[in-house]
N, C-alpha and C positions, 0 to 999 in steps of 0.2 A: 504494500500500500504506500503510495506516494502522496501524502496530503497536499504538498505544495502544488503538484501537477493537477490534482483534482480540483483544488480551489481555483487555480488559474483557469481551467477549462470552464468551471461554473461561471466565474465572473466574465470571461470572454463571451460566453453565450448570452449574458444579460446586460453587459455594459459596452457602450460604443467605444471604439478606438483601442489603442494599445495601453495597457497598464503595466507600470513597473511594480515590482514586489513591495515597494515602500509607499506607493501612491495612496493617499488618503481618499478613499471612495466617498466618504461623507463630505469632505471639504470640496471635492470635485462636483458635488451635487448629483451623484449617481445613485443615491439611496433615498428612497422614500420609506414610509412606515411599512407598506406592504412588502417591499423588497427586503427590508430588514428582517421581517418575519420569515420570508422565503429563505434567506441566508441562514438563519438559525435552524430551520427545518432541514435544509441541505446538510449542514454540519452534523446534525443528529442522525439523519438517515444514512448519509454516505459513510460515516465513521463509527456508527453504532455506539453513540455516546449520548448523554443527557446534558443539555445546557440549562443551568438554572442558577438562581441566586446571583452572586457576584460575577459569575461567568457571563451573564447577559449584558455586561457593560459595553458601551460603544467602543471603547478602546480595544476590546478583543476582536472586533470585526472591522476595524478601520482600514486594514490593508491585507494583501496576500500574506505578508510576513506575520501580522498579528493573528490572523485566522489560523495559519499553520501552527504557530506557537500554542494557541488555545487548543487545537486538536491534539497536539502532542501531549499537552498537560492532561487533557481529559482521558486520552487513551492510556496514559501511564497510570492515572488514578484508578481507572477501571481495572487494569491488570494487577495493580498492587493489592 
């Protein structure tokens, strides 16, 4: 499983133009409330994790790098 590649593919399918891994999708205006929920559902379904509580903070979904780091933490937590 390559979380970074999966996140890139998901965002490429839903966001216009090329995104760098550190681009802030919120600051770029690419995220509305519906897409934010779709992003959370994608993470949960794609990586078999539960996103709740403090993990729902915007900073965890701001960029490819942030989402990848969140996924890695959640998977590690699930395995531990």
